[in-house]
PDB file as gemmi writes it, atoms N, CA and C in Angstrom:
CRYST1    1.000    1.000    1.000  90.00  90.00  90.00 P 1                      
ATOM      1  N   UNK A   1    -182.440 -26.793  68.331  1.00  0.00           N  
ATOM      2  CA  UNK A   1    -181.892 -27.027  67.011  1.00  0.00           C  
ATOM      3  C   UNK A   1    -181.663 -28.528  66.835  1.00  0.00           C  
ATOM      4  N   UNK A   2    -182.120 -29.059  65.737  1.00  0.00           N  
ATOM      5  CA  UNK A   2    -181.980 -30.473  65.446  1.00  0.00           C  
ATOM      6  C   UNK A   2    -180.608 -30.751  64.835  1.00  0.00           C  
ATOM      7  N   UNK A   3    -179.914 -31.741  65.386  1.00  0.00           N  
ATOM      8  CA  UNK A   3    -178.609 -32.153  64.884  1.00  0.00           C  
ATOM      9  C   UNK A   3    -178.727 -33.542  64.259  1.00  0.00           C  
ATOM     10  N   UNK A   4    -177.744 -33.912  63.471  1.00  0.00           N  
ATOM     11  CA  UNK A   4    -177.733 -35.224  62.835  1.00  0.00           C  
ATOM     12  C   UNK A   4    -176.608 -36.059  63.419  1.00  0.00           C  
ATOM     13  N   UNK A   5    -176.968 -37.269  63.828  1.00  0.00           N  
ATOM     14  CA  UNK A   5    -176.011 -38.205  64.400  1.00  0.00           C  
ATOM     15  C   UNK A   5    -175.919 -39.453  63.528  1.00  0.00           C  
ATOM     16  N   UNK A   6    -174.712 -39.966  63.390  1.00  0.00           N  
ATOM     17  CA  UNK A   6    -174.458 -41.180  62.629  1.00  0.00           C  
ATOM     18  C   UNK A   6    -174.492 -42.384  63.561  1.00  0.00           C  
ATOM     19  N   UNK A   7    -175.174 -43.426  63.130  1.00  0.00           N  
ATOM     20  CA  UNK A   7    -175.171 -44.710  63.831  1.00  0.00           C  
ATOM     21  C   UNK A   7    -174.573 -45.736  62.873  1.00  0.00           C  
ATOM     22  N   UNK A   8    -173.388 -46.246  63.194  1.00  0.00           N  
ATOM     23  CA  UNK A   8    -172.758 -47.302  62.407  1.00  0.00           C  
ATOM     24  C   UNK A   8    -172.937 -48.598  63.183  1.00  0.00           C  
ATOM     25  N   UNK A   9    -173.867 -49.423  62.727  1.00  0.00           N  
ATOM     26  CA  UNK A   9    -174.263 -50.623  63.471  1.00  0.00           C  
ATOM     27  C   UNK A   9    -174.795 -51.661  62.494  1.00  0.00           C  
ATOM     28  N   UNK A  10    -174.264 -52.885  62.568  1.00  0.00           N  
ATOM     29  CA  UNK A  10    -174.695 -53.928  61.644  1.00  0.00           C  
ATOM     30  C   UNK A  10    -175.844 -54.778  62.169  1.00  0.00           C  
ATOM     31  N   UNK A  11    -176.229 -54.616  63.424  1.00  0.00           N  
ATOM     32  CA  UNK A  11    -177.371 -55.345  63.982  1.00  0.00           C  
ATOM     33  C   UNK A  11    -178.617 -54.480  63.852  1.00  0.00           C  
ATOM     34  N   UNK A  12    -179.581 -54.875  63.017  1.00  0.00           N  
ATOM     35  CA  UNK A  12    -180.744 -54.018  62.738  1.00  0.00           C  
ATOM     36  C   UNK A  12    -181.535 -53.576  63.973  1.00  0.00           C  
ATOM     37  N   UNK A  13    -181.742 -54.455  64.930  1.00  0.00           N  
ATOM     38  CA  UNK A  13    -182.538 -54.067  66.099  1.00  0.00           C  
ATOM     39  C   UNK A  13    -181.813 -53.047  66.972  1.00  0.00           C  
ATOM     40  N   UNK A  14    -180.516 -53.211  67.121  1.00  0.00           N  
ATOM     41  CA  UNK A  14    -179.740 -52.244  67.903  1.00  0.00           C  
ATOM     42  C   UNK A  14    -179.714 -50.903  67.171  1.00  0.00           C  
ATOM     43  N   UNK A  15    -179.501 -50.934  65.858  1.00  0.00           N  
ATOM     44  CA  UNK A  15    -179.487 -49.695  65.065  1.00  0.00           C  
ATOM     45  C   UNK A  15    -180.820 -48.959  65.192  1.00  0.00           C  
ATOM     46  N   UNK A  16    -181.915 -49.714  65.100  1.00  0.00           N  
ATOM     47  CA  UNK A  16    -183.240 -49.101  65.195  1.00  0.00           C  
ATOM     48  C   UNK A  16    -183.466 -48.507  66.585  1.00  0.00           C  
ATOM     49  N   UNK A  17    -183.048 -49.205  67.617  1.00  0.00           N  
ATOM     50  CA  UNK A  17    -183.199 -48.719  68.986  1.00  0.00           C  
ATOM     51  C   UNK A  17    -182.441 -47.401  69.174  1.00  0.00           C  
ATOM     52  N   UNK A  18    -181.212 -47.349  68.682  1.00  0.00           N  
ATOM     53  CA  UNK A  18    -180.416 -46.119  68.786  1.00  0.00           C  
ATOM     54  C   UNK A  18    -181.021 -44.997  67.945  1.00  0.00           C  
ATOM     55  N   UNK A  19    -181.472 -45.331  66.751  1.00  0.00           N  
ATOM     56  CA  UNK A  19    -182.102 -44.337  65.872  1.00  0.00           C  
ATOM     57  C   UNK A  19    -183.325 -43.713  66.543  1.00  0.00           C  
ATOM     58  N   UNK A  20    -184.186 -44.547  67.113  1.00  0.00           N  
ATOM     59  CA  UNK A  20    -185.387 -44.038  67.782  1.00  0.00           C  
ATOM     60  C   UNK A  20    -185.030 -43.196  69.003  1.00  0.00           C  
ATOM     61  N   UNK A  21    -184.001 -43.596  69.745  1.00  0.00           N  
ATOM     62  CA  UNK A  21    -183.589 -42.825  70.922  1.00  0.00           C  
ATOM     63  C   UNK A  21    -183.097 -41.438  70.520  1.00  0.00           C  
ATOM     64  N   UNK A  22    -182.396 -41.358  69.402  1.00  0.00           N  
ATOM     65  CA  UNK A  22    -181.937 -40.050  68.892  1.00  0.00           C  
ATOM     66  C   UNK A  22    -183.134 -39.202  68.485  1.00  0.00           C  
ATOM     67  N   UNK A  23    -184.058 -39.810  67.755  1.00  0.00           N  
ATOM     68  CA  UNK A  23    -185.246 -39.078  67.302  1.00  0.00           C  
ATOM     69  C   UNK A  23    -186.127 -38.656  68.472  1.00  0.00           C  
ATOM     70  N   UNK A  24    -186.186 -39.470  69.527  1.00  0.00           N  
ATOM     71  CA  UNK A  24    -187.003 -39.156  70.694  1.00  0.00           C  
ATOM     72  C   UNK A  24    -186.565 -37.871  71.390  1.00  0.00           C  
ATOM     73  N   UNK A  25    -185.291 -37.496  71.246  1.00  0.00           N  
ATOM     74  CA  UNK A  25    -184.830 -36.257  71.878  1.00  0.00           C  
ATOM     75  C   UNK A  25    -184.757 -35.108  70.869  1.00  0.00           C  
ATOM     76  N   UNK A  26    -185.378 -35.304  69.704  1.00  0.00           N  
ATOM     77  CA  UNK A  26    -185.522 -34.209  68.745  1.00  0.00           C  
ATOM     78  C   UNK A  26    -184.412 -34.057  67.728  1.00  0.00           C  
ATOM     79  N   UNK A  27    -183.588 -35.068  67.578  1.00  0.00           N  
ATOM     80  CA  UNK A  27    -182.505 -35.005  66.595  1.00  0.00           C  
ATOM     81  C   UNK A  27    -182.753 -36.009  65.479  1.00  0.00           C  
ATOM     82  N   UNK A  28    -181.894 -35.988  64.480  1.00  0.00           N  
ATOM     83  CA  UNK A  28    -182.013 -36.909  63.350  1.00  0.00           C  
ATOM     84  C   UNK A  28    -180.894 -37.941  63.399  1.00  0.00           C  
ATOM     85  N   UNK A  29    -181.176 -39.128  62.882  1.00  0.00           N  
ATOM     86  CA  UNK A  29    -180.176 -40.189  62.822  1.00  0.00           C  
ATOM     87  C   UNK A  29    -179.996 -40.642  61.387  1.00  0.00           C  
ATOM     88  N   UNK A  30    -178.749 -40.918  61.037  1.00  0.00           N  
ATOM     89  CA  UNK A  30    -178.407 -41.535  59.766  1.00  0.00           C  
ATOM     90  C   UNK A  30    -177.773 -42.872  60.133  1.00  0.00           C  
ATOM     91  N   UNK A  31    -178.352 -43.957  59.629  1.00  0.00           N  
ATOM     92  CA  UNK A  31    -177.866 -45.290  59.974  1.00  0.00           C  
ATOM     93  C   UNK A  31    -177.057 -45.868  58.820  1.00  0.00           C  
ATOM     94  N   UNK A  32    -175.906 -46.436  59.163  1.00  0.00           N  
ATOM     95  CA  UNK A  32    -175.046 -47.110  58.199  1.00  0.00           C  
ATOM     96  C   UNK A  32    -174.714 -48.496  58.743  1.00  0.00           C  
ATOM     97  N   UNK A  33    -174.549 -49.472  57.851  1.00  0.00           N  
ATOM     98  CA  UNK A  33    -174.224 -50.827  58.291  1.00  0.00           C  
ATOM     99  C   UNK A  33    -172.770 -51.209  57.995  1.00  0.00           C  
ATOM    100  N   UNK A  34    -172.060 -50.347  57.257  1.00  0.00           N  
ATOM    101  CA  UNK A  34    -170.655 -50.620  56.966  1.00  0.00           C  
ATOM    102  C   UNK A  34    -169.913 -49.295  56.768  1.00  0.00           C  
ATOM    103  N   UNK A  35    -168.609 -49.371  56.603  1.00  0.00           N  
ATOM    104  CA  UNK A  35    -167.795 -48.156  56.475  1.00  0.00           C  
ATOM    105  C   UNK A  35    -168.109 -47.357  55.222  1.00  0.00           C  
ATOM    106  N   UNK A  36    -168.423 -48.029  54.131  1.00  0.00           N  
ATOM    107  CA  UNK A  36    -168.741 -47.312  52.891  1.00  0.00           C  
ATOM    108  C   UNK A  36    -169.988 -46.446  53.083  1.00  0.00           C  
ATOM    109  N   UNK A  37    -171.019 -47.011  53.697  1.00  0.00           N  
ATOM    110  CA  UNK A  37    -172.240 -46.228  53.955  1.00  0.00           C  
ATOM    111  C   UNK A  37    -171.958 -45.098  54.945  1.00  0.00           C  
ATOM    112  N   UNK A  38    -171.150 -45.361  55.948  1.00  0.00           N  
ATOM    113  CA  UNK A  38    -170.819 -44.331  56.941  1.00  0.00           C  
ATOM    114  C   UNK A  38    -170.051 -43.181  56.287  1.00  0.00           C  
ATOM    115  N   UNK A  39    -169.097 -43.521  55.428  1.00  0.00           N  
ATOM    116  CA  UNK A  39    -168.324 -42.491  54.715  1.00  0.00           C  
ATOM    117  C   UNK A  39    -169.250 -41.618  53.870  1.00  0.00           C  
ATOM    118  N   UNK A  40    -170.202 -42.247  53.208  1.00  0.00           N  
ATOM    119  CA  UNK A  40    -171.162 -41.500  52.396  1.00  0.00           C  
ATOM    120  C   UNK A  40    -172.038 -40.609  53.276  1.00  0.00           C  
ATOM    121  N   UNK A  41    -172.439 -41.115  54.419  1.00  0.00           N  
ATOM    122  CA  UNK A  41    -173.264 -40.329  55.347  1.00  0.00           C  
ATOM    123  C   UNK A  41    -172.524 -39.086  55.817  1.00  0.00           C  
ATOM    124  N   UNK A  42    -171.232 -39.234  56.103  1.00  0.00           N  
ATOM    125  CA  UNK A  42    -170.428 -38.077  56.531  1.00  0.00           C  
ATOM    126  C   UNK A  42    -170.300 -37.081  55.391  1.00  0.00           C  
ATOM    127  N   UNK A  43    -170.165 -37.569  54.160  1.00  0.00           N  
ATOM    128  CA  UNK A  43    -170.050 -36.686  52.999  1.00  0.00           C  
ATOM    129  C   UNK A  43    -171.352 -35.946  52.718  1.00  0.00           C  
ATOM    130  N   UNK A  44    -172.489 -36.602  52.978  1.00  0.00           N  
ATOM    131  CA  UNK A  44    -173.797 -36.043  52.617  1.00  0.00           C  
ATOM    132  C   UNK A  44    -174.471 -35.221  53.720  1.00  0.00           C  
ATOM    133  N   UNK A  45    -173.969 -35.302  54.942  1.00  0.00           N  
ATOM    134  CA  UNK A  45    -174.646 -34.670  56.077  1.00  0.00           C  
ATOM    135  C   UNK A  45    -173.648 -33.923  56.954  1.00  0.00           C  
ATOM    136  N   UNK A  46    -174.150 -32.985  57.738  1.00  0.00           N  
ATOM    137  CA  UNK A  46    -173.351 -32.365  58.785  1.00  0.00           C  
ATOM    138  C   UNK A  46    -173.567 -33.195  60.034  1.00  0.00           C  
ATOM    139  N   UNK A  47    -172.598 -34.032  60.347  1.00  0.00           N  
ATOM    140  CA  UNK A  47    -172.716 -34.986  61.449  1.00  0.00           C  
ATOM    141  C   UNK A  47    -172.206 -34.332  62.740  1.00  0.00           C  
ATOM    142  N   UNK A  48    -173.041 -34.345  63.781  1.00  0.00           N  
ATOM    143  CA  UNK A  48    -172.662 -33.759  65.068  1.00  0.00           C  
ATOM    144  C   UNK A  48    -171.893 -34.751  65.930  1.00  0.00           C  
ATOM    145  N   UNK A  49    -172.130 -36.046  65.715  1.00  0.00           N  
ATOM    146  CA  UNK A  49    -171.474 -37.079  66.499  1.00  0.00           C  
ATOM    147  C   UNK A  49    -171.875 -38.437  65.967  1.00  0.00           C  
ATOM    148  N   UNK A  50    -171.231 -39.486  66.480  1.00  0.00           N  
ATOM    149  CA  UNK A  50    -171.502 -40.816  65.946  1.00  0.00           C  
ATOM    150  C   UNK A  50    -171.380 -41.888  67.017  1.00  0.00           C  
ATOM    151  N   UNK A  51    -172.138 -42.947  66.809  1.00  0.00           N  
ATOM    152  CA  UNK A  51    -172.049 -44.158  67.605  1.00  0.00           C  
ATOM    153  C   UNK A  51    -171.525 -45.236  66.668  1.00  0.00           C  
ATOM    154  N   UNK A  52    -170.398 -45.841  67.034  1.00  0.00           N  
ATOM    155  CA  UNK A  52    -169.773 -46.823  66.168  1.00  0.00           C  
ATOM    156  C   UNK A  52    -169.722 -48.189  66.836  1.00  0.00           C  
ATOM    157  N   UNK A  53    -170.312 -49.169  66.185  1.00  0.00           N  
ATOM    158  CA  UNK A  53    -170.120 -50.558  66.584  1.00  0.00           C  
ATOM    159  C   UNK A  53    -168.730 -50.930  66.092  1.00  0.00           C  
ATOM    160  N   UNK A  54    -167.923 -51.535  66.935  1.00  0.00           N  
ATOM    161  CA  UNK A  54    -166.542 -51.827  66.556  1.00  0.00           C  
ATOM    162  C   UNK A  54    -166.469 -52.944  65.522  1.00  0.00           C  
ATOM    163  N   UNK A  55    -167.181 -54.041  65.755  1.00  0.00           N  
ATOM    164  CA  UNK A  55    -167.147 -55.185  64.840  1.00  0.00           C  
ATOM    165  C   UNK A  55    -168.374 -55.178  63.948  1.00  0.00           C  
ATOM    166  N   UNK A  56    -168.140 -55.080  62.644  1.00  0.00           N  
ATOM    167  CA  UNK A  56    -169.244 -54.939  61.694  1.00  0.00           C  
ATOM    168  C   UNK A  56    -169.507 -56.202  60.877  1.00  0.00           C  
ATOM    169  N   UNK A  57    -168.872 -57.302  61.217  1.00  0.00           N  
ATOM    170  CA  UNK A  57    -169.086 -58.542  60.475  1.00  0.00           C  
ATOM    171  C   UNK A  57    -168.098 -58.700  59.340  1.00  0.00           C  
ATOM    172  N   UNK A  58    -167.860 -59.933  58.962  1.00  0.00           N  
ATOM    173  CA  UNK A  58    -166.930 -60.275  57.876  1.00  0.00           C  
ATOM    174  C   UNK A  58    -165.542 -59.682  58.095  1.00  0.00           C  
ATOM    175  N   UNK A  59    -165.131 -59.550  59.349  1.00  0.00           N  
ATOM    176  CA  UNK A  59    -163.807 -59.035  59.668  1.00  0.00           C  
ATOM    177  C   UNK A  59    -163.672 -57.527  59.581  1.00  0.00           C  
ATOM    178  N   UNK A  60    -164.739 -56.822  59.234  1.00  0.00           N  
ATOM    179  CA  UNK A  60    -164.700 -55.363  59.105  1.00  0.00           C  
ATOM    180  C   UNK A  60    -164.851 -54.733  60.484  1.00  0.00           C  
ATOM    181  N   UNK A  61    -164.046 -53.708  60.756  1.00  0.00           N  
ATOM    182  CA  UNK A  61    -164.193 -52.928  61.985  1.00  0.00           C  
ATOM    183  C   UNK A  61    -164.530 -51.494  61.624  1.00  0.00           C  
ATOM    184  N   UNK A  62    -164.858 -50.711  62.627  1.00  0.00           N  
ATOM    185  CA  UNK A  62    -165.234 -49.313  62.404  1.00  0.00           C  
ATOM    186  C   UNK A  62    -164.024 -48.400  62.249  1.00  0.00           C  
ATOM    187  N   UNK A  63    -162.828 -48.956  62.260  1.00  0.00           N  
ATOM    188  CA  UNK A  63    -161.619 -48.136  62.258  1.00  0.00           C  
ATOM    189  C   UNK A  63    -161.554 -47.089  61.144  1.00  0.00           C  
ATOM    190  N   UNK A  64    -161.877 -47.423  59.880  1.00  0.00           N  
ATOM    191  CA  UNK A  64    -161.836 -46.378  58.843  1.00  0.00           C  
ATOM    192  C   UNK A  64    -162.801 -45.215  59.133  1.00  0.00           C  
ATOM    193  N   UNK A  65    -163.971 -45.527  59.645  1.00  0.00           N  
ATOM    194  CA  UNK A  65    -164.929 -44.466  59.966  1.00  0.00           C  
ATOM    195  C   UNK A  65    -164.446 -43.651  61.158  1.00  0.00           C  
ATOM    196  N   UNK A  66    -163.875 -44.311  62.157  1.00  0.00           N  
ATOM    197  CA  UNK A  66    -163.345 -43.591  63.318  1.00  0.00           C  
ATOM    198  C   UNK A  66    -162.258 -42.612  62.893  1.00  0.00           C  
ATOM    199  N   UNK A  67    -161.383 -43.044  61.999  1.00  0.00           N  
ATOM    200  CA  UNK A  67    -160.314 -42.157  61.518  1.00  0.00           C  
ATOM    201  C   UNK A  67    -160.897 -40.969  60.750  1.00  0.00           C  
ATOM    202  N   UNK A  68    -161.894 -41.232  59.916  1.00  0.00           N  
ATOM    203  CA  UNK A  68    -162.540 -40.153  59.159  1.00  0.00           C  
ATOM    204  C   UNK A  68    -163.182 -39.141  60.108  1.00  0.00           C  
ATOM    205  N   UNK A  69    -163.895 -39.636  61.117  1.00  0.00           N  
ATOM    206  CA  UNK A  69    -164.535 -38.736  62.081  1.00  0.00           C  
ATOM    207  C   UNK A  69    -163.485 -37.916  62.831  1.00  0.00           C  
ATOM    208  N   UNK A  70    -162.400 -38.557  63.220  1.00  0.00           N  
ATOM    209  CA  UNK A  70    -161.324 -37.847  63.917  1.00  0.00           C  
ATOM    210  C   UNK A  70    -160.736 -36.733  63.045  1.00  0.00           C  
ATOM    211  N   UNK A  71    -160.548 -37.029  61.768  1.00  0.00           N  
ATOM    212  CA  UNK A  71    -160.016 -36.029  60.841  1.00  0.00           C  
ATOM    213  C   UNK A  71    -160.925 -34.810  60.739  1.00  0.00           C  
ATOM    214  N   UNK A  72    -162.235 -35.029  60.915  1.00  0.00           N  
ATOM    215  CA  UNK A  72    -163.206 -33.942  60.846  1.00  0.00           C  
ATOM    216  C   UNK A  72    -163.585 -33.408  62.232  1.00  0.00           C  
ATOM    217  N   UNK A  73    -162.883 -33.855  63.261  1.00  0.00           N  
ATOM    218  CA  UNK A  73    -163.150 -33.439  64.652  1.00  0.00           C  
ATOM    219  C   UNK A  73    -164.595 -33.690  65.072  1.00  0.00           C  
ATOM    220  N   UNK A  74    -165.147 -34.809  64.626  1.00  0.00           N  
ATOM    221  CA  UNK A  74    -166.509 -35.206  64.987  1.00  0.00           C  
ATOM    222  C   UNK A  74    -166.407 -36.210  66.141  1.00  0.00           C  
ATOM    223  N   UNK A  75    -167.027 -35.910  67.287  1.00  0.00           N  
ATOM    224  CA  UNK A  75    -166.934 -36.831  68.420  1.00  0.00           C  
ATOM    225  C   UNK A  75    -167.698 -38.128  68.162  1.00  0.00           C  
ATOM    226  N   UNK A  76    -167.188 -39.219  68.753  1.00  0.00           N  
ATOM    227  CA  UNK A  76    -167.865 -40.508  68.612  1.00  0.00           C  
ATOM    228  C   UNK A  76    -167.622 -41.374  69.830  1.00  0.00           C  
ATOM    229  N   UNK A  77    -168.531 -42.310  70.027  1.00  0.00           N  
ATOM    230  CA  UNK A  77    -168.387 -43.321  71.070  1.00  0.00           C  
ATOM    231  C   UNK A  77    -168.357 -44.684  70.397  1.00  0.00           C  
ATOM    232  N   UNK A  78    -167.689 -45.614  71.041  1.00  0.00           N  
ATOM    233  CA  UNK A  78    -167.630 -46.989  70.561  1.00  0.00           C  
ATOM    234  C   UNK A  78    -168.630 -47.808  71.361  1.00  0.00           C  
ATOM    235  N   UNK A  79    -169.485 -48.521  70.670  1.00  0.00           N  
ATOM    236  CA  UNK A  79    -170.560 -49.301  71.294  1.00  0.00           C  
ATOM    237  C   UNK A  79    -170.331 -50.738  70.863  1.00  0.00           C  
ATOM    238  N   UNK A  80    -169.816 -51.565  71.773  1.00  0.00           N  
ATOM    239  CA  UNK A  80    -169.397 -52.899  71.358  1.00  0.00           C  
ATOM    240  C   UNK A  80    -169.702 -53.960  72.391  1.00  0.00           C  
ATOM    241  N   UNK A  81    -169.925 -55.164  71.915  1.00  0.00           N  
ATOM    242  CA  UNK A  81    -170.097 -56.313  72.778  1.00  0.00           C  
ATOM    243  C   UNK A  81    -168.878 -57.210  72.740  1.00  0.00           C  
ATOM    244  N   UNK A  82    -167.857 -56.808  72.009  1.00  0.00           N  
ATOM    245  CA  UNK A  82    -166.663 -57.632  71.793  1.00  0.00           C  
ATOM    246  C   UNK A  82    -165.446 -57.061  72.508  1.00  0.00           C  
ATOM    247  N   UNK A  83    -165.576 -56.702  73.760  1.00  0.00           N  
ATOM    248  CA  UNK A  83    -164.475 -56.033  74.458  1.00  0.00           C  
ATOM    249  C   UNK A  83    -163.191 -56.855  74.469  1.00  0.00           C  
ATOM    250  N   UNK A  84    -163.288 -58.161  74.651  1.00  0.00           N  
ATOM    251  CA  UNK A  84    -162.080 -58.984  74.690  1.00  0.00           C  
ATOM    252  C   UNK A  84    -161.440 -59.098  73.312  1.00  0.00           C  
ATOM    253  N   UNK A  85    -162.248 -59.324  72.302  1.00  0.00           N  
ATOM    254  CA  UNK A  85    -161.735 -59.587  70.968  1.00  0.00           C  
ATOM    255  C   UNK A  85    -161.188 -58.347  70.275  1.00  0.00           C  
ATOM    256  N   UNK A  86    -161.696 -57.176  70.591  1.00  0.00           N  
ATOM    257  CA  UNK A  86    -161.293 -55.965  69.871  1.00  0.00           C  
ATOM    258  C   UNK A  86    -160.499 -54.988  70.742  1.00  0.00           C  
ATOM    259  N   UNK A  87    -159.891 -55.486  71.799  1.00  0.00           N  
ATOM    260  CA  UNK A  87    -159.169 -54.628  72.727  1.00  0.00           C  
ATOM    261  C   UNK A  87    -158.144 -53.711  72.083  1.00  0.00           C  
ATOM    262  N   UNK A  88    -157.324 -54.254  71.184  1.00  0.00           N  
ATOM    263  CA  UNK A  88    -156.293 -53.440  70.531  1.00  0.00           C  
ATOM    264  C   UNK A  88    -156.909 -52.323  69.697  1.00  0.00           C  
ATOM    265  N   UNK A  89    -157.965 -52.647  68.954  1.00  0.00           N  
ATOM    266  CA  UNK A  89    -158.639 -51.624  68.148  1.00  0.00           C  
ATOM    267  C   UNK A  89    -159.180 -50.514  69.037  1.00  0.00           C  
ATOM    268  N   UNK A  90    -159.745 -50.889  70.180  1.00  0.00           N  
ATOM    269  CA  UNK A  90    -160.340 -49.889  71.072  1.00  0.00           C  
ATOM    270  C   UNK A  90    -159.302 -48.899  71.562  1.00  0.00           C  
ATOM    271  N   UNK A  91    -158.159 -49.385  71.988  1.00  0.00           N  
ATOM    272  CA  UNK A  91    -157.119 -48.478  72.489  1.00  0.00           C  
ATOM    273  C   UNK A  91    -156.649 -47.533  71.385  1.00  0.00           C  
ATOM    274  N   UNK A  92    -156.504 -48.041  70.185  1.00  0.00           N  
ATOM    275  CA  UNK A  92    -156.008 -47.225  69.075  1.00  0.00           C  
ATOM    276  C   UNK A  92    -157.000 -46.129  68.670  1.00  0.00           C  
ATOM    277  N   UNK A  93    -158.289 -46.371  68.881  1.00  0.00           N  
ATOM    278  CA  UNK A  93    -159.306 -45.410  68.430  1.00  0.00           C  
ATOM    279  C   UNK A  93    -159.506 -44.250  69.398  1.00  0.00           C  
ATOM    280  N   UNK A  94    -159.061 -44.390  70.644  1.00  0.00           N  
ATOM    281  CA  UNK A  94    -159.072 -43.298  71.603  1.00  0.00           C  
ATOM    282  C   UNK A  94    -160.435 -42.614  71.721  1.00  0.00           C  
ATOM    283  N   UNK A  95    -161.442 -43.403  72.089  1.00  0.00           N  
ATOM    284  CA  UNK A  95    -162.802 -42.875  72.255  1.00  0.00           C  
ATOM    285  C   UNK A  95    -163.457 -43.600  73.427  1.00  0.00           C  
ATOM    286  N   UNK A  96    -164.480 -42.995  74.023  1.00  0.00           N  
ATOM    287  CA  UNK A  96    -165.191 -43.681  75.099  1.00  0.00           C  
ATOM    288  C   UNK A  96    -165.795 -44.992  74.603  1.00  0.00           C  
ATOM    289  N   UNK A  97    -165.703 -46.023  75.432  1.00  0.00           N  
ATOM    290  CA  UNK A  97    -166.245 -47.340  75.089  1.00  0.00           C  
ATOM    291  C   UNK A  97    -167.464 -47.605  75.956  1.00  0.00           C  
ATOM    292  N   UNK A  98    -168.589 -47.872  75.299  1.00  0.00           N  
ATOM    293  CA  UNK A  98    -169.830 -48.203  75.984  1.00  0.00           C  
ATOM    294  C   UNK A  98    -170.162 -49.648  75.653  1.00  0.00           C  
ATOM    295  N   UNK A  99    -170.005 -50.559  76.618  1.00  0.00           N  
ATOM    296  CA  UNK A  99    -170.221 -51.977  76.323  1.00  0.00           C  
ATOM    297  C   UNK A  99    -171.687 -52.315  76.093  1.00  0.00           C  
ATOM    298  N   UNK A 100    -171.898 -53.264  75.178  1.00  0.00           N  
ATOM    299  CA  UNK A 100    -173.242 -53.794  74.957  1.00  0.00           C  
ATOM    300  C   UNK A 100    -173.429 -54.933  75.942  1.00  0.00           C  
ATOM    301  N   UNK A 101    -174.641 -55.179  76.414  1.00  0.00           N  
ATOM    302  CA  UNK A 101    -175.828 -54.348  76.173  1.00  0.00           C  
ATOM    303  C   UNK A 101    -175.817 -53.117  77.076  1.00  0.00           C  
ATOM    304  N   UNK A 102    -176.358 -52.042  76.559  1.00  0.00           N  
ATOM    305  CA  UNK A 102    -176.497 -50.797  77.303  1.00  0.00           C  
ATOM    306  C   UNK A 102    -177.723 -50.080  76.761  1.00  0.00           C  
ATOM    307  N   UNK A 103    -178.469 -49.460  77.647  1.00  0.00           N  
ATOM    308  CA  UNK A 103    -179.686 -48.769  77.227  1.00  0.00           C  
ATOM    309  C   UNK A 103    -179.354 -47.704  76.189  1.00  0.00           C  
ATOM    310  N   UNK A 104    -180.132 -47.673  75.119  1.00  0.00           N  
ATOM    311  CA  UNK A 104    -179.909 -46.703  74.040  1.00  0.00           C  
ATOM    312  C   UNK A 104    -179.904 -45.278  74.577  1.00  0.00           C  
ATOM    313  N   UNK A 105    -180.779 -44.987  75.520  1.00  0.00           N  
ATOM    314  CA  UNK A 105    -180.838 -43.633  76.089  1.00  0.00           C  
ATOM    315  C   UNK A 105    -179.518 -43.240  76.741  1.00  0.00           C  
ATOM    316  N   UNK A 106    -178.858 -44.188  77.406  1.00  0.00           N  
ATOM    317  CA  UNK A 106    -177.575 -43.906  78.050  1.00  0.00           C  
ATOM    318  C   UNK A 106    -176.492 -43.635  77.009  1.00  0.00           C  
ATOM    319  N   UNK A 107    -176.506 -44.405  75.924  1.00  0.00           N  
ATOM    320  CA  UNK A 107    -175.533 -44.218  74.846  1.00  0.00           C  
ATOM    321  C   UNK A 107    -175.722 -42.840  74.215  1.00  0.00           C  
ATOM    322  N   UNK A 108    -176.968 -42.492  73.944  1.00  0.00           N  
ATOM    323  CA  UNK A 108    -177.281 -41.201  73.316  1.00  0.00           C  
ATOM    324  C   UNK A 108    -176.916 -40.048  74.243  1.00  0.00           C  
ATOM    325  N   UNK A 109    -177.196 -40.196  75.510  1.00  0.00           N  
ATOM    326  CA  UNK A 109    -176.879 -39.145  76.486  1.00  0.00           C  
ATOM    327  C   UNK A 109    -175.383 -38.856  76.490  1.00  0.00           C  
ATOM    328  N   UNK A 110    -174.556 -39.896  76.493  1.00  0.00           N  
ATOM    329  CA  UNK A 110    -173.108 -39.730  76.464  1.00  0.00           C  
ATOM    330  C   UNK A 110    -172.661 -39.017  75.192  1.00  0.00           C  
ATOM    331  N   UNK A 111    -173.184 -39.457  74.051  1.00  0.00           N  
ATOM    332  CA  UNK A 111    -172.792 -38.871  72.772  1.00  0.00           C  
ATOM    333  C   UNK A 111    -173.225 -37.415  72.656  1.00  0.00           C  
ATOM    334  N   UNK A 112    -174.461 -37.116  73.010  1.00  0.00           N  
ATOM    335  CA  UNK A 112    -174.950 -35.734  72.907  1.00  0.00           C  
ATOM    336  C   UNK A 112    -174.142 -34.816  73.820  1.00  0.00           C  
ATOM    337  N   UNK A 113    -173.792 -35.316  74.993  1.00  0.00           N  
ATOM    338  CA  UNK A 113    -172.946 -34.517  75.900  1.00  0.00           C  
ATOM    339  C   UNK A 113    -171.605 -34.183  75.268  1.00  0.00           C  
ATOM    340  N   UNK A 114    -171.022 -35.152  74.585  1.00  0.00           N  
ATOM    341  CA  UNK A 114    -169.744 -34.917  73.905  1.00  0.00           C  
ATOM    342  C   UNK A 114    -169.906 -33.936  72.756  1.00  0.00           C  
ATOM    343  N   UNK A 115    -170.982 -34.078  71.983  1.00  0.00           N  
ATOM    344  CA  UNK A 115    -171.216 -33.208  70.830  1.00  0.00           C  
ATOM    345  C   UNK A 115    -171.444 -31.768  71.262  1.00  0.00           C  
ATOM    346  N   UNK A 116    -172.117 -31.592  72.386  1.00  0.00           N  
ATOM    347  CA  UNK A 116    -172.380 -30.232  72.874  1.00  0.00           C  
ATOM    348  C   UNK A 116    -171.105 -29.534  73.311  1.00  0.00           C  
ATOM    349  N   UNK A 117    -170.100 -30.299  73.738  1.00  0.00           N  
ATOM    350  CA  UNK A 117    -168.815 -29.719  74.172  1.00  0.00           C  
ATOM    351  C   UNK A 117    -167.875 -29.476  72.996  1.00  0.00           C  
ATOM    352  N   UNK A 118    -168.150 -30.139  71.860  1.00  0.00           N  
ATOM    353  CA  UNK A 118    -167.241 -30.045  70.699  1.00  0.00           C  
ATOM    354  C   UNK A 118    -167.346 -28.700  70.018  1.00  0.00           C  
TER     355      UNK A 118                                                      
END                                                                             
């Protein structure tokens, strides 16, 4: 059965890499570059899980999307290269943290495992 996963990522190459890794295992990906797009994706799709980049540029973080996913009991992982700068946000979001760089396949494997248990 094909599931849909959300990728919230502002770096196009990383987003594409994650999207292709999801599709390679037979699932669908919806890519968003900011919280507004992510919120719309959750409204328009049945999301099985999500990968969230913590820092989205211009001071925006994934926190609003993380809260929305939590409210809907949708599992997510945080995928970030800013571990020092966003430490407080990470603790508050209470989700597994996968530091960048990390192979897309490893990120997807972690997320799919969480979604299957949800």
